[in-house]
N, C-alpha and C positions, 0 to 999 in steps of 0.2 A: 579557520574552516568551520562550517556549521557542525554542531554536535547534536545528535539525535538520541533520545532515550526511547528504547523499544520495550513494550510490555507484552508479556504472554500470560495466558491464563491457566489452562488445564494441566500444564506440565508440573505446576507446583504441587499437584495432588499425587504425583507419582513417587515411587521409592527413589532414594538418592541415586542409585545406579541407573535406573530407567530414565529418571529426569535428566541426568547428565548426558545420556545417549541421545535423548530427544533434543536437548539444548544444542548439542554438537550438530545434529542434523539440521536444526533450524538455522544456525549460523552458516552452515554449508549451503543451504538453499538460498539464503540472502546473497552469499558470494556468487553463486552460480547465476542468479538472476541479474545481479549487477554486472557481471562479466558479459552476459549475453546482450546487455544494453550498453556496453562500453562505458560503464560508470565506475568511478573509483570510490573505495571505502576502506576504512580501517575499523576493526571491531574489537571489543573487549567485553568480557562477561563479569557481572557482579551480582551474585545471589538474587536471582529472579528478574534481572534486568540485562539487556544488551545495549551497549553504547556504540554508536556508529559515528565516525568522523567522515564527513563527505565533502565533496567539492561543490556540489550543486544540490541545494535542499529541494527545490521544486521537482527536479527529475528523480531524486532519491525518494521523495514522498510518494510519487506515482508508482515506483517500483515496490516499495514497502507495502502499499495498499493491496498488493497482489500476492503477498507471501502468506501462505496458510500457516496458522499458529500464532500470528501476531494479532493481539487484541487491539492495541492502540500504540501511537508513538507521538512524541512531542519534540520540537526543537527547543533545546535547553541551554542555559548559561551556567557554567560551572564556577564555583567559588570554594573556599574552605568552608568548614562547618561552623566557623565563628559567626555568632548572631550579627555582629556589627557589619561583617562583609555581606551577609545575606540581606540585611536591611538595605544596604547601599544598592545592591543589584536589583532588588524588588522595586525600590523607588525609581530606579532608572527605567525599568520595564513599564512601570505604571504611568510614567510621565506623559506619554502620548495618548493614554487610554482614559485617564480620570479627568472628566470635564467638570465644569461648574455644576454642582448639585448631584454628581454621580454617587452611586452606592457601590461598595466593594466588599469582597470577602477574601480572607487568606485561607487557603486550603493547604495545610502543612502535614507531612508525614515524615517518619524517620525510621531508620533501621541501623542497629549498632549502638554504640555508647558515646553520646555526645555531651552528657552532663545536663541535658534538659529533655523535657517531654515534647510531644507534638503540640500539646496545648500551650506549653510555655513558649514555644517557637512562634505559634500563630499569634499569641497575645503580643509578644515583643515586636514582631514585624508589623502587625496591625497598628500598634501604637506609633511606630516610626512613620508609617504611611500617613496616619492622621495628622501627626505633628508637621510633616513636610508639606502637606497639601491643605493646611488649615484655612488658607485664603480662598479655597475653591468650594467651601461649604459641602464637603463630602461626608458620607456617613457609612456605617457598617450595616450590611444586610446579609445575614448568613443563609437566608432562604432563597431569595430571588435577587441577587446583586446584579448591577449593570456590568460589573467587571469582576472576574475571578483571577486571583493571583496565586500561583501554585509554587510550593517549595517542597522538595524532597531531600532530606538530609540522610546521607549514607556514609557511616563511619566518619572519616575526617574530611569528607567532601559534601557539597550541597549543590542542588540543581534547581534553578528557578525557571519558570516558564508561564506562559499565559494561554496556551491553547493545546488541544490534543486532536489527533486525527485517527479515524477508525481504520483498523486492519480487518481482514476477512474473518479472523478468529479460526476456530477449528484446531486441528493437530498438524504438526510439521509434515509436509509431503514426504512420503517414502518411509514412514515409521510403522505402517500397518500392513505390510505385505503388498502383493500385486493383484490386480484384477484386469480382466479383458473386457473392455467396454465395446459393445456393438453399436457402431455409429452408422445408421442408415439415412438419417435426416438431421437437419440442424438441431431440432429439439433434443436429440439424444445426447448432445454434448452437455446439456444441463444435468442429466443424470450422471454422466461421468464426472462433471465438476463437483457435484454434491458428495460423491464418494471420495474424490481427491481431497476435498476439504476435511474429511475425517482421517486423512493421513495415508490413504491407500495410493500406491503408485499405479498409474493407469497405462495400459497398453491398448491402443485403439485398433479395432478391426473395422474398417470403414469402406464404403462404396465409392468415395471420392476423396482425393488427397486434400481438397480444400476444406472439407467438413470440420476437421479437428483443429484447424488453424487457430481459432480463438483460445484453445486450451494451452497453446504454447506460451502464451503470456502469463499463465498461472503455474504450469507444471514444467519443471526443468527437463527439456528434451524428451517428451513422451514418445515411446516407440510406436511406430505405425505399421500395420499389416493390412493387406487387402482382405476384404470380407470373403471367407471361403464360399465357394459356389454351393456346397451342400452343408446344411445345418449340422449334420453329424460330425463334420470336420472341425467344428469349433472346439471340440474337446481336445483334439490333437494339437490345434493351434494354442490353446490355453496351456497345455502341458509343456509345449516347446518354449514358451516365454516365462514359465514358472508362475502362471496365474493361479490364484487360489479361489477365484469366483468369477462369474460372468455378471456384467452390468447391462441392464436394458432400460430403455425409456418407456413411454406409454405403450406403443403399439409395435407390431411386427409386420414387416413386409416380406422380405426374402426369407426371414427366419421363421421357421415353423415351431409353434409352441410345443407340440408333442415331442419334437426332436430335442427339446431342451431338458428333457428328463435324463439326468446323467449323474456322474460322480461328484460334481462340484455344485455349490450353492449358486442360485441365480437371484440377484437383487434387483428390485424395481424401486429406485430412490424417488421417483415421481409420484408414487402411490400416496394419496392423501393431499396432494397439491392441486389447487384449482388451475385452470388455464392461465388466468391472470398472474398467479403467483409464479408459475413456471416461466412465463414470458418475462416477468421482471428479473428473474435470475438470469435468463438467457441474455437479456439486455446488459446486465452487469458483466457477464462473462465476455461478451463481445466488446464491451467498453462504449456502448451507445450512450 
């Protein structure tokens, strides 16, 4: 079954206890999204990495690209940390990629104690690739290679791969409190999405049940409320769902600005974005 290496970014800057809590939430979010899409996966954690064993990489990759907190992920091939085994696997991966006259680069990293440095590993694997493909007139180009071959050694294991896919980045959903997002029009889900990307759990107060539909692909089970008839009632709605802030898009239709002066902060995530930038984000949220 395919093995996927998942990378996350900002969590590494947190204290050990906070990082562990955020990592647990990230894994939980992955499981919830996979469950909602009827996908199977097994996960394990290893110091700054999450490894997923999946049944279908294509479907899994589409799901992972919508999990906040994930920076990137790669389908990997696992071996021991022994250089000879790594060389054999990298040569196998390079076979269909290195054509006559191609250039390549080995990108090697390591964590733990293997008895060699990242530079030692890159040199050894690079030399093995050169020797194996000497009849193809290949060359090394560390700046702009035709093919990049990656190796990540971690303790007594190593993971080789040839490509990476981007995740949405941000913080794990649900790690930064709750906010009530006012959804009056389609553009407002862009504002809600931007706050969700920063880890805030979103509750939608909306005029139509269909408006927040695209958010369900990104946020595990967002709570939905009807938009109160009177703006003053938003504060009661926010308190009832445990929201710590209100989220608004660009404009206000039924919601009166003066009535939004209250005990909770009101955020406008679209401030500073051009129309085109906001539309591009909306297209991403909808999956266009």
